[in-house]
mmJSON file of the N, C-alpha and C atoms, coordinates in Angstrom:
{"data_MODEL":{"atom_site":{
"group_PDB":["ATOM","ATOM","ATOM","ATOM","ATOM","ATOM","ATOM","ATOM","ATOM","ATOM","ATOM","ATOM","ATOM","ATOM","ATOM","ATOM","ATOM","ATOM","ATOM","ATOM","ATOM","ATOM","ATOM","ATOM","ATOM","ATOM","ATOM","ATOM","ATOM","ATOM","ATOM","ATOM","ATOM","ATOM","ATOM","ATOM","ATOM","ATOM","ATOM","ATOM","ATOM","ATOM","ATOM","ATOM","ATOM","ATOM","ATOM","ATOM","ATOM","ATOM","ATOM","ATOM","ATOM","ATOM","ATOM","ATOM","ATOM","ATOM","ATOM","ATOM","ATOM","ATOM","ATOM","ATOM","ATOM","ATOM","ATOM","ATOM","ATOM","ATOM","ATOM","ATOM","ATOM","ATOM","ATOM","ATOM","ATOM","ATOM","ATOM","ATOM","ATOM","ATOM","ATOM","ATOM","ATOM","ATOM","ATOM","ATOM","ATOM","ATOM","ATOM","ATOM","ATOM","ATOM","ATOM","ATOM","ATOM","ATOM","ATOM","ATOM","ATOM","ATOM","ATOM","ATOM","ATOM","ATOM","ATOM","ATOM","ATOM","ATOM","ATOM","ATOM","ATOM","ATOM","ATOM","ATOM","ATOM","ATOM","ATOM","ATOM","ATOM","ATOM","ATOM","ATOM","ATOM","ATOM","ATOM","ATOM","ATOM","ATOM","ATOM","ATOM","ATOM","ATOM","ATOM","ATOM","ATOM","ATOM","ATOM","ATOM","ATOM","ATOM","ATOM","ATOM","ATOM","ATOM","ATOM","ATOM","ATOM","ATOM","ATOM","ATOM","ATOM","ATOM","ATOM","ATOM","ATOM","ATOM","ATOM","ATOM","ATOM","ATOM","ATOM","ATOM","ATOM","ATOM","ATOM","ATOM","ATOM","ATOM","ATOM","ATOM","ATOM","ATOM","ATOM","ATOM","ATOM","ATOM","ATOM","ATOM","ATOM","ATOM","ATOM","ATOM","ATOM","ATOM","ATOM","ATOM","ATOM","ATOM","ATOM","ATOM"],
"id":[1,2,3,4,5,6,7,8,9,10,11,12,13,14,15,16,17,18,19,20,21,22,23,24,25,26,27,28,29,30,31,32,33,34,35,36,37,38,39,40,41,42,43,44,45,46,47,48,49,50,51,52,53,54,55,56,57,58,59,60,61,62,63,64,65,66,67,68,69,70,71,72,73,74,75,76,77,78,79,80,81,82,83,84,85,86,87,88,89,90,91,92,93,94,95,96,97,98,99,100,101,102,103,104,105,106,107,108,109,110,111,112,113,114,115,116,117,118,119,120,121,122,123,124,125,126,127,128,129,130,131,132,133,134,135,136,137,138,139,140,141,142,143,144,145,146,147,148,149,150,151,152,153,154,155,156,157,158,159,160,161,162,163,164,165,166,167,168,169,170,171,172,173,174,175,176,177,178,179,180,181,182,183,184,185,186,187,188,189,190,191,192],
"type_symbol":["N","C","C","N","C","C","N","C","C","N","C","C","N","C","C","N","C","C","N","C","C","N","C","C","N","C","C","N","C","C","N","C","C","N","C","C","N","C","C","N","C","C","N","C","C","N","C","C","N","C","C","N","C","C","N","C","C","N","C","C","N","C","C","N","C","C","N","C","C","N","C","C","N","C","C","N","C","C","N","C","C","N","C","C","N","C","C","N","C","C","N","C","C","N","C","C","N","C","C","N","C","C","N","C","C","N","C","C","N","C","C","N","C","C","N","C","C","N","C","C","N","C","C","N","C","C","N","C","C","N","C","C","N","C","C","N","C","C","N","C","C","N","C","C","N","C","C","N","C","C","N","C","C","N","C","C","N","C","C","N","C","C","N","C","C","N","C","C","N","C","C","N","C","C","N","C","C","N","C","C","N","C","C","N","C","C","N","C","C","N","C","C"],
"label_atom_id":["N","CA","C","N","CA","C","N","CA","C","N","CA","C","N","CA","C","N","CA","C","N","CA","C","N","CA","C","N","CA","C","N","CA","C","N","CA","C","N","CA","C","N","CA","C","N","CA","C","N","CA","C","N","CA","C","N","CA","C","N","CA","C","N","CA","C","N","CA","C","N","CA","C","N","CA","C","N","CA","C","N","CA","C","N","CA","C","N","CA","C","N","CA","C","N","CA","C","N","CA","C","N","CA","C","N","CA","C","N","CA","C","N","CA","C","N","CA","C","N","CA","C","N","CA","C","N","CA","C","N","CA","C","N","CA","C","N","CA","C","N","CA","C","N","CA","C","N","CA","C","N","CA","C","N","CA","C","N","CA","C","N","CA","C","N","CA","C","N","CA","C","N","CA","C","N","CA","C","N","CA","C","N","CA","C","N","CA","C","N","CA","C","N","CA","C","N","CA","C","N","CA","C","N","CA","C","N","CA","C","N","CA","C","N","CA","C","N","CA","C","N","CA","C"],
"label_alt_id":[null,null,null,null,null,null,null,null,null,null,null,null,null,null,null,null,null,null,null,null,null,null,null,null,null,null,null,null,null,null,null,null,null,null,null,null,null,null,null,null,null,null,null,null,null,null,null,null,null,null,null,null,null,null,null,null,null,null,null,null,null,null,null,null,null,null,null,null,null,null,null,null,null,null,null,null,null,null,null,null,null,null,null,null,null,null,null,null,null,null,null,null,null,null,null,null,null,null,null,null,null,null,null,null,null,null,null,null,null,null,null,null,null,null,null,null,null,null,null,null,null,null,null,null,null,null,null,null,null,null,null,null,null,null,null,null,null,null,null,null,null,null,null,null,null,null,null,null,null,null,null,null,null,null,null,null,null,null,null,null,null,null,null,null,null,null,null,null,null,null,null,null,null,null,null,null,null,null,null,null,null,null,null,null,null,null,null,null,null,null,null,null],
"label_comp_id":["UNK","UNK","UNK","UNK","UNK","UNK","UNK","UNK","UNK","UNK","UNK","UNK","UNK","UNK","UNK","UNK","UNK","UNK","UNK","UNK","UNK","UNK","UNK","UNK","UNK","UNK","UNK","UNK","UNK","UNK","UNK","UNK","UNK","UNK","UNK","UNK","UNK","UNK","UNK","UNK","UNK","UNK","UNK","UNK","UNK","UNK","UNK","UNK","UNK","UNK","UNK","UNK","UNK","UNK","UNK","UNK","UNK","UNK","UNK","UNK","UNK","UNK","UNK","UNK","UNK","UNK","UNK","UNK","UNK","UNK","UNK","UNK","UNK","UNK","UNK","UNK","UNK","UNK","UNK","UNK","UNK","UNK","UNK","UNK","UNK","UNK","UNK","UNK","UNK","UNK","UNK","UNK","UNK","UNK","UNK","UNK","UNK","UNK","UNK","UNK","UNK","UNK","UNK","UNK","UNK","UNK","UNK","UNK","UNK","UNK","UNK","UNK","UNK","UNK","UNK","UNK","UNK","UNK","UNK","UNK","UNK","UNK","UNK","UNK","UNK","UNK","UNK","UNK","UNK","UNK","UNK","UNK","UNK","UNK","UNK","UNK","UNK","UNK","UNK","UNK","UNK","UNK","UNK","UNK","UNK","UNK","UNK","UNK","UNK","UNK","UNK","UNK","UNK","UNK","UNK","UNK","UNK","UNK","UNK","UNK","UNK","UNK","UNK","UNK","UNK","UNK","UNK","UNK","UNK","UNK","UNK","UNK","UNK","UNK","UNK","UNK","UNK","UNK","UNK","UNK","UNK","UNK","UNK","UNK","UNK","UNK","UNK","UNK","UNK","UNK","UNK","UNK"],
"label_asym_id":["A","A","A","A","A","A","A","A","A","A","A","A","A","A","A","A","A","A","A","A","A","A","A","A","A","A","A","A","A","A","A","A","A","A","A","A","A","A","A","A","A","A","A","A","A","A","A","A","A","A","A","A","A","A","A","A","A","A","A","A","A","A","A","A","A","A","A","A","A","A","A","A","A","A","A","A","A","A","A","A","A","A","A","A","A","A","A","A","A","A","A","A","A","A","A","A","A","A","A","A","A","A","A","A","A","A","A","A","A","A","A","A","A","A","A","A","A","A","A","A","A","A","A","A","A","A","A","A","A","A","A","A","A","A","A","A","A","A","A","A","A","A","A","A","A","A","A","A","A","A","A","A","A","A","A","A","A","A","A","A","A","A","A","A","A","A","A","A","A","A","A","A","A","A","A","A","A","A","A","A","A","A","A","A","A","A","A","A","A","A","A","A"],
"label_entity_id":["1","1","1","1","1","1","1","1","1","1","1","1","1","1","1","1","1","1","1","1","1","1","1","1","1","1","1","1","1","1","1","1","1","1","1","1","1","1","1","1","1","1","1","1","1","1","1","1","1","1","1","1","1","1","1","1","1","1","1","1","1","1","1","1","1","1","1","1","1","1","1","1","1","1","1","1","1","1","1","1","1","1","1","1","1","1","1","1","1","1","1","1","1","1","1","1","1","1","1","1","1","1","1","1","1","1","1","1","1","1","1","1","1","1","1","1","1","1","1","1","1","1","1","1","1","1","1","1","1","1","1","1","1","1","1","1","1","1","1","1","1","1","1","1","1","1","1","1","1","1","1","1","1","1","1","1","1","1","1","1","1","1","1","1","1","1","1","1","1","1","1","1","1","1","1","1","1","1","1","1","1","1","1","1","1","1","1","1","1","1","1","1"],
"label_seq_id":[1,1,1,2,2,2,3,3,3,4,4,4,5,5,5,6,6,6,7,7,7,8,8,8,9,9,9,10,10,10,11,11,11,12,12,12,13,13,13,14,14,14,15,15,15,16,16,16,17,17,17,18,18,18,19,19,19,20,20,20,21,21,21,22,22,22,23,23,23,24,24,24,25,25,25,26,26,26,27,27,27,28,28,28,29,29,29,30,30,30,31,31,31,32,32,32,33,33,33,34,34,34,35,35,35,36,36,36,37,37,37,38,38,38,39,39,39,40,40,40,41,41,41,42,42,42,43,43,43,44,44,44,45,45,45,46,46,46,47,47,47,48,48,48,49,49,49,50,50,50,51,51,51,52,52,52,53,53,53,54,54,54,55,55,55,56,56,56,57,57,57,58,58,58,59,59,59,60,60,60,61,61,61,62,62,62,63,63,63,64,64,64],
"pdbx_PDB_ins_code":[null,null,null,null,null,null,null,null,null,null,null,null,null,null,null,null,null,null,null,null,null,null,null,null,null,null,null,null,null,null,null,null,null,null,null,null,null,null,null,null,null,null,null,null,null,null,null,null,null,null,null,null,null,null,null,null,null,null,null,null,null,null,null,null,null,null,null,null,null,null,null,null,null,null,null,null,null,null,null,null,null,null,null,null,null,null,null,null,null,null,null,null,null,null,null,null,null,null,null,null,null,null,null,null,null,null,null,null,null,null,null,null,null,null,null,null,null,null,null,null,null,null,null,null,null,null,null,null,null,null,null,null,null,null,null,null,null,null,null,null,null,null,null,null,null,null,null,null,null,null,null,null,null,null,null,null,null,null,null,null,null,null,null,null,null,null,null,null,null,null,null,null,null,null,null,null,null,null,null,null,null,null,null,null,null,null,null,null,null,null,null,null],
"Cartn_x":[-71.737,-72.187,-71.763,-72.673,-72.39,-71.892,-70.731,-70.145,-70.697,-70.713,-71.076,-69.797,-69.897,-68.746,-68.327,-69.275,-68.969,-68.13,-68.481,-67.728,-66.325,-66.211,-64.89,-64.024,-64.597,-63.864,-63.389,-64.25,-63.904,-62.746,-62.817,-61.762,-60.446,-60.514,-59.306,-58.766,-59.589,-59.162,-59.141,-60.08,-60.19,-61.64,-61.898,-63.264,-64.085,-65.389,-66.304,-66.037,-65.759,-65.463,-64.232,-63.214,-61.999,-62.308,-63.051,-63.412,-64.215,-65.195,-66.045,-65.225,-64.324,-63.52,-62.575,-62.011,-61.124,-61.916,-63.099,-63.914,-64.43,-64.569,-65.043,-63.894,-62.693,-61.491,-61.216,-61.512,-61.22,-60.261,-59.506,-58.652,-57.206,-56.931,-55.563,-54.808,-55.514,-54.831,-54.459,-54.878,-54.579,-53.298,-52.624,-51.365,-51.621,-50.577,-50.654,-51.017,-50.474,-50.762,-52.242,-52.833,-54.255,-55.109,-54.83,-55.597,-55.473,-54.25,-54.013,-54.754,-54.723,-55.4,-56.905,-57.497,-58.937,-59.266,-58.499,-58.783,-58.569,-57.618,-57.42,-58.626,-59.174,-60.363,-61.545,-61.702,-62.782,-62.677,-61.464,-61.266,-61.468,-60.919,-61.015,-62.467,-63.29,-64.693,-65.623,-65.048,-65.802,-66.931,-66.561,-67.54,-68.088,-69.382,-70.069,-70.997,-70.959,-71.836,-73.304,-74.11,-75.554,-76.136,-76.388,-76.844,-78.223,-79.057,-80.373,-80.209,-79.39,-79.164,-78.49,-77.533,-76.839,-77.807,-78.699,-79.687,-80.631,-81.009,-81.884,-81.206,-79.943,-79.209,-79.049,-78.674,-78.477,-79.768,-80.861,-82.152,-82.556,-82.257,-82.613,-81.903,-80.623,-79.88,-80.304,-80.678,-81.09,-82.45,-83.285,-84.627,-84.656,-83.559,-83.546,-83.187],
"Cartn_y":[-2.564,-1.298,-0.161,0.706,1.842,3.015,3.529,4.652,5.977,6.936,8.303,9.143,10.321,11.232,11.53,11.662,11.937,10.807,9.562,8.425,8.353,8.656,8.686,9.744,10.909,11.991,11.553,10.874,10.412,9.412,8.455,7.448,8.104,9.066,9.727,10.786,11.203,12.237,13.621,13.858,15.162,15.628,16.824,17.35,16.808,16.911,16.522,17.382,18.651,19.561,19.098,18.663,18.172,16.982,16.015,14.826,15.24,16.098,16.535,17.206,18.096,18.804,17.864,16.903,15.935,15.087,14.637,13.803,14.577,15.89,16.722,17.376,16.844,17.305,18.786,19.251,20.639,20.661,19.579,19.419,19.782,20.7,21.083,21.691,22.246,22.91,21.953,20.685,19.706,18.963,18.49,17.78,16.486,16.034,14.774,13.639,13.673,12.632,12.602,13.763,13.829,13.313,13.775,13.298,11.789,11.294,9.861,9.073,9.552,8.861,8.783,9.887,9.906,8.976,9.058,8.237,6.748,6.404,5.001,4.468,5.274,4.862,4.703,5.647,5.581,4.283,3.949,2.726,1.477,1.479,0.316,-0.057,0.951,0.705,0.829,1.015,1.119,2.148,3.335,4.416,4.853,4.96,5.507,6.606,7.788,8.873,8.503,8.953,8.746,9.957,9.795,10.92,11.422,10.543,10.967,11.929,11.544,12.403,13.706,13.608,14.798,15.763,15.228,16.048,16.723,16.014,16.614,17.812,17.66,18.746,19.912,19.63,20.68,21.443,20.736,21.398,22.225,21.735,22.467,23.823,23.841,25.092,26.006,25.453,26.268,26.906,26.271,26.787,27.855,28.025,29.013,30.374],
"Cartn_z":[-5.337,-4.775,-5.707,-6.013,-6.885,-6.041,-6.412,-5.692,-6.19,-5.296,-5.655,-5.681,-6.24,-6.241,-4.804,-3.921,-2.51,-1.904,-2.223,-1.694,-2.297,-3.583,-4.226,-3.546,-3.292,-2.632,-1.248,-0.522,0.82,0.768,-0.147,-0.288,-0.691,-1.601,-2.113,-1.156,-0.205,0.732,0.12,-0.797,-1.455,-1.38,-1.874,-1.851,-3.022,-2.887,-3.962,-5.194,-4.98,-6.09,-6.86,-6.14,-6.791,-7.682,-7.16,-7.944,-9.168,-8.973,-10.073,-11.173,-10.787,-11.782,-12.519,-11.82,-12.473,-13.454,-13.067,-13.95,-15.156,-15.012,-16.117,-16.879,-16.69,-17.396,-17.166,-15.953,-15.585,-14.399,-14.251,-13.083,-13.303,-14.207,-14.509,-13.348,-12.394,-11.28,-10.154,-10.273,-9.236,-9.579,-8.554,-8.784,-9.555,-10.208,-10.946,-9.996,-8.787,-7.792,-7.44,-7.235,-6.884,-8.026,-9.241,-10.402,-10.549,-10.411,-10.565,-9.487,-8.237,-7.133,-7.39,-7.806,-8.088,-9.25,-10.322,-11.504,-11.235,-10.366,-9.993,-9.227,-8.339,-7.589,-8.534,-9.455,-10.447,-11.24,-11.655,-12.443,-11.587,-10.381,-9.492,-9.206,-8.944,-8.6,-9.8,-10.983,-12.233,-12.122,-11.641,-11.478,-12.826,-12.886,-14.059,-13.549,-14.158,-13.712,-13.878,-12.945,-13.02,-13.748,-15.034,-15.848,-15.412,-14.887,-14.409,-13.231,-12.267,-11.103,-11.519,-12.424,-12.903,-13.574,-14.368,-15.06,-14.068,-13.018,-12.007,-11.349,-11.0,-10.354,-11.317,-12.553,-13.551,-13.794,-13.939,-14.171,-12.97,-11.768,-10.56,-10.547,-10.9,-10.897,-12.035,-13.165,-14.3,-14.057,-13.259,-13.011,-11.927,-11.195,-10.105,-10.589],
"occupancy":[1.0,1.0,1.0,1.0,1.0,1.0,1.0,1.0,1.0,1.0,1.0,1.0,1.0,1.0,1.0,1.0,1.0,1.0,1.0,1.0,1.0,1.0,1.0,1.0,1.0,1.0,1.0,1.0,1.0,1.0,1.0,1.0,1.0,1.0,1.0,1.0,1.0,1.0,1.0,1.0,1.0,1.0,1.0,1.0,1.0,1.0,1.0,1.0,1.0,1.0,1.0,1.0,1.0,1.0,1.0,1.0,1.0,1.0,1.0,1.0,1.0,1.0,1.0,1.0,1.0,1.0,1.0,1.0,1.0,1.0,1.0,1.0,1.0,1.0,1.0,1.0,1.0,1.0,1.0,1.0,1.0,1.0,1.0,1.0,1.0,1.0,1.0,1.0,1.0,1.0,1.0,1.0,1.0,1.0,1.0,1.0,1.0,1.0,1.0,1.0,1.0,1.0,1.0,1.0,1.0,1.0,1.0,1.0,1.0,1.0,1.0,1.0,1.0,1.0,1.0,1.0,1.0,1.0,1.0,1.0,1.0,1.0,1.0,1.0,1.0,1.0,1.0,1.0,1.0,1.0,1.0,1.0,1.0,1.0,1.0,1.0,1.0,1.0,1.0,1.0,1.0,1.0,1.0,1.0,1.0,1.0,1.0,1.0,1.0,1.0,1.0,1.0,1.0,1.0,1.0,1.0,1.0,1.0,1.0,1.0,1.0,1.0,1.0,1.0,1.0,1.0,1.0,1.0,1.0,1.0,1.0,1.0,1.0,1.0,1.0,1.0,1.0,1.0,1.0,1.0,1.0,1.0,1.0,1.0,1.0,1.0,1.0,1.0,1.0,1.0,1.0,1.0],
"B_iso_or_equiv":[0.0,0.0,0.0,0.0,0.0,0.0,0.0,0.0,0.0,0.0,0.0,0.0,0.0,0.0,0.0,0.0,0.0,0.0,0.0,0.0,0.0,0.0,0.0,0.0,0.0,0.0,0.0,0.0,0.0,0.0,0.0,0.0,0.0,0.0,0.0,0.0,0.0,0.0,0.0,0.0,0.0,0.0,0.0,0.0,0.0,0.0,0.0,0.0,0.0,0.0,0.0,0.0,0.0,0.0,0.0,0.0,0.0,0.0,0.0,0.0,0.0,0.0,0.0,0.0,0.0,0.0,0.0,0.0,0.0,0.0,0.0,0.0,0.0,0.0,0.0,0.0,0.0,0.0,0.0,0.0,0.0,0.0,0.0,0.0,0.0,0.0,0.0,0.0,0.0,0.0,0.0,0.0,0.0,0.0,0.0,0.0,0.0,0.0,0.0,0.0,0.0,0.0,0.0,0.0,0.0,0.0,0.0,0.0,0.0,0.0,0.0,0.0,0.0,0.0,0.0,0.0,0.0,0.0,0.0,0.0,0.0,0.0,0.0,0.0,0.0,0.0,0.0,0.0,0.0,0.0,0.0,0.0,0.0,0.0,0.0,0.0,0.0,0.0,0.0,0.0,0.0,0.0,0.0,0.0,0.0,0.0,0.0,0.0,0.0,0.0,0.0,0.0,0.0,0.0,0.0,0.0,0.0,0.0,0.0,0.0,0.0,0.0,0.0,0.0,0.0,0.0,0.0,0.0,0.0,0.0,0.0,0.0,0.0,0.0,0.0,0.0,0.0,0.0,0.0,0.0,0.0,0.0,0.0,0.0,0.0,0.0,0.0,0.0,0.0,0.0,0.0,0.0],
"pdbx_formal_charge":[null,null,null,null,null,null,null,null,null,null,null,null,null,null,null,null,null,null,null,null,null,null,null,null,null,null,null,null,null,null,null,null,null,null,null,null,null,null,null,null,null,null,null,null,null,null,null,null,null,null,null,null,null,null,null,null,null,null,null,null,null,null,null,null,null,null,null,null,null,null,null,null,null,null,null,null,null,null,null,null,null,null,null,null,null,null,null,null,null,null,null,null,null,null,null,null,null,null,null,null,null,null,null,null,null,null,null,null,null,null,null,null,null,null,null,null,null,null,null,null,null,null,null,null,null,null,null,null,null,null,null,null,null,null,null,null,null,null,null,null,null,null,null,null,null,null,null,null,null,null,null,null,null,null,null,null,null,null,null,null,null,null,null,null,null,null,null,null,null,null,null,null,null,null,null,null,null,null,null,null,null,null,null,null,null,null,null,null,null,null,null,null],
"auth_seq_id":[1,1,1,2,2,2,3,3,3,4,4,4,5,5,5,6,6,6,7,7,7,8,8,8,9,9,9,10,10,10,11,11,11,12,12,12,13,13,13,14,14,14,15,15,15,16,16,16,17,17,17,18,18,18,19,19,19,20,20,20,21,21,21,22,22,22,23,23,23,24,24,24,25,25,25,26,26,26,27,27,27,28,28,28,29,29,29,30,30,30,31,31,31,32,32,32,33,33,33,34,34,34,35,35,35,36,36,36,37,37,37,38,38,38,39,39,39,40,40,40,41,41,41,42,42,42,43,43,43,44,44,44,45,45,45,46,46,46,47,47,47,48,48,48,49,49,49,50,50,50,51,51,51,52,52,52,53,53,53,54,54,54,55,55,55,56,56,56,57,57,57,58,58,58,59,59,59,60,60,60,61,61,61,62,62,62,63,63,63,64,64,64],
"auth_comp_id":["UNK","UNK","UNK","UNK","UNK","UNK","UNK","UNK","UNK","UNK","UNK","UNK","UNK","UNK","UNK","UNK","UNK","UNK","UNK","UNK","UNK","UNK","UNK","UNK","UNK","UNK","UNK","UNK","UNK","UNK","UNK","UNK","UNK","UNK","UNK","UNK","UNK","UNK","UNK","UNK","UNK","UNK","UNK","UNK","UNK","UNK","UNK","UNK","UNK","UNK","UNK","UNK","UNK","UNK","UNK","UNK","UNK","UNK","UNK","UNK","UNK","UNK","UNK","UNK","UNK","UNK","UNK","UNK","UNK","UNK","UNK","UNK","UNK","UNK","UNK","UNK","UNK","UNK","UNK","UNK","UNK","UNK","UNK","UNK","UNK","UNK","UNK","UNK","UNK","UNK","UNK","UNK","UNK","UNK","UNK","UNK","UNK","UNK","UNK","UNK","UNK","UNK","UNK","UNK","UNK","UNK","UNK","UNK","UNK","UNK","UNK","UNK","UNK","UNK","UNK","UNK","UNK","UNK","UNK","UNK","UNK","UNK","UNK","UNK","UNK","UNK","UNK","UNK","UNK","UNK","UNK","UNK","UNK","UNK","UNK","UNK","UNK","UNK","UNK","UNK","UNK","UNK","UNK","UNK","UNK","UNK","UNK","UNK","UNK","UNK","UNK","UNK","UNK","UNK","UNK","UNK","UNK","UNK","UNK","UNK","UNK","UNK","UNK","UNK","UNK","UNK","UNK","UNK","UNK","UNK","UNK","UNK","UNK","UNK","UNK","UNK","UNK","UNK","UNK","UNK","UNK","UNK","UNK","UNK","UNK","UNK","UNK","UNK","UNK","UNK","UNK","UNK"],
"auth_asym_id":["A","A","A","A","A","A","A","A","A","A","A","A","A","A","A","A","A","A","A","A","A","A","A","A","A","A","A","A","A","A","A","A","A","A","A","A","A","A","A","A","A","A","A","A","A","A","A","A","A","A","A","A","A","A","A","A","A","A","A","A","A","A","A","A","A","A","A","A","A","A","A","A","A","A","A","A","A","A","A","A","A","A","A","A","A","A","A","A","A","A","A","A","A","A","A","A","A","A","A","A","A","A","A","A","A","A","A","A","A","A","A","A","A","A","A","A","A","A","A","A","A","A","A","A","A","A","A","A","A","A","A","A","A","A","A","A","A","A","A","A","A","A","A","A","A","A","A","A","A","A","A","A","A","A","A","A","A","A","A","A","A","A","A","A","A","A","A","A","A","A","A","A","A","A","A","A","A","A","A","A","A","A","A","A","A","A","A","A","A","A","A","A"],
"auth_atom_id":["N","CA","C","N","CA","C","N","CA","C","N","CA","C","N","CA","C","N","CA","C","N","CA","C","N","CA","C","N","CA","C","N","CA","C","N","CA","C","N","CA","C","N","CA","C","N","CA","C","N","CA","C","N","CA","C","N","CA","C","N","CA","C","N","CA","C","N","CA","C","N","CA","C","N","CA","C","N","CA","C","N","CA","C","N","CA","C","N","CA","C","N","CA","C","N","CA","C","N","CA","C","N","CA","C","N","CA","C","N","CA","C","N","CA","C","N","CA","C","N","CA","C","N","CA","C","N","CA","C","N","CA","C","N","CA","C","N","CA","C","N","CA","C","N","CA","C","N","CA","C","N","CA","C","N","CA","C","N","CA","C","N","CA","C","N","CA","C","N","CA","C","N","CA","C","N","CA","C","N","CA","C","N","CA","C","N","CA","C","N","CA","C","N","CA","C","N","CA","C","N","CA","C","N","CA","C","N","CA","C","N","CA","C","N","CA","C","N","CA","C","N","CA","C"],
"pdbx_PDB_model_num":[1,1,1,1,1,1,1,1,1,1,1,1,1,1,1,1,1,1,1,1,1,1,1,1,1,1,1,1,1,1,1,1,1,1,1,1,1,1,1,1,1,1,1,1,1,1,1,1,1,1,1,1,1,1,1,1,1,1,1,1,1,1,1,1,1,1,1,1,1,1,1,1,1,1,1,1,1,1,1,1,1,1,1,1,1,1,1,1,1,1,1,1,1,1,1,1,1,1,1,1,1,1,1,1,1,1,1,1,1,1,1,1,1,1,1,1,1,1,1,1,1,1,1,1,1,1,1,1,1,1,1,1,1,1,1,1,1,1,1,1,1,1,1,1,1,1,1,1,1,1,1,1,1,1,1,1,1,1,1,1,1,1,1,1,1,1,1,1,1,1,1,1,1,1,1,1,1,1,1,1,1,1,1,1,1,1,1,1,1,1,1,1]
}}}
């Protein structure tokens, strides 16, 4: 089963924004424990970003 950022956030007990920022290396303001918990889940479930979905969202915001 392929996990989404939303599912990772739910498992880790954090927000989607937190997961996104940690995965994009912008998570400096989060505790080491939070970063470690998110990254362990990412590794455990072998999360890979869906670049197609990401591109759709990015283009949607750029076109508005």
